[in-house]
N, C-alpha and C positions, 0 to 999 in steps of 0.2 A: 914099526918102530918110528915112523915120523907118529902115528898115531898117537903111542905114550907118550913122544916129547913136547907136541901140542899139546896134550893132555896136563903132563905136570906144566908145563907154559901158563896155559889157562890158569891152575889152580893158582899154583906163582900169584900171578898175577892180582887173582881176587880176594887170598888173602893178605896177600902184603900192603896192598894199596892201600886199606884201611890205618893200617896202624903208621904211616908218614902222611895222613890226610892231615891237615895242616885247617886254622880259621875259614870260610868263606873271603875272608878279605883277605889273608895271606895267601891263599887258590888265584883271586885274582889277579893282585898283583905279578905273583908266579907266572899267572900269562899272556900280559903285557909283557911282560918281559923278553917272557920266548917268540913273543911276537916279533919284538926287539929283537930279537939276535937274527930270524929266520930271516928279515926284513932286512937290515942289515949282511946277511949272505949272500941273499939278492939283488943291493943298490949298488951301482957300473957307478954312477956320477957324486960328486957334495950333494946333489941338489937333491941325490933322490935317499941319498943318507940322513941329508935334516928334515925330509917329507916320514921315514922312519923314524925319526927323534920326537918329531911336531904329531905322530899316530900314536906315539906308546903314552907322552906326555896328557893328549887326551882318552886312552885308556884306564891309564890312572887317575883320571878325572874322577873319568866315572864309576871307578872301583870307588876313589872316595868319597863323593856323592850317596853313592849306592851302598854296598856288600858295609865297606869298613864304616860307615855313616852309622846302622843301624848294630852295629857289635860295639862298636861303643856306645851306644845308649842300653844294651840289653849289661856292661858290664860295668856303668854307673849306677854308686850307691845307690837307692831307693831310701831317700829321705832325709833328715837332718841327720848328723852323727851325732851319736849319744859317747858321750862325757866317758871316761874309766873311772872311776871310782878307783879316790885318791888312799 
């Protein structure tokens, strides 16, 4: 019974994950938010919380300078815009 449950859960994860896949930029930013949440759950003092926020900002900046920049460059239109005929 446990084996069947494990196979069912594994199958669900393998086939459902691609359905909800976002762009690499969004995935990176979501990971930064998740890390912030985890960090804040373990934070005790206000300094700890500030440190969590600082780490999240650094992670988000890394995402913006990496995956997001690449994604924006790929989505930019190539060449000059062609005017529509009247």
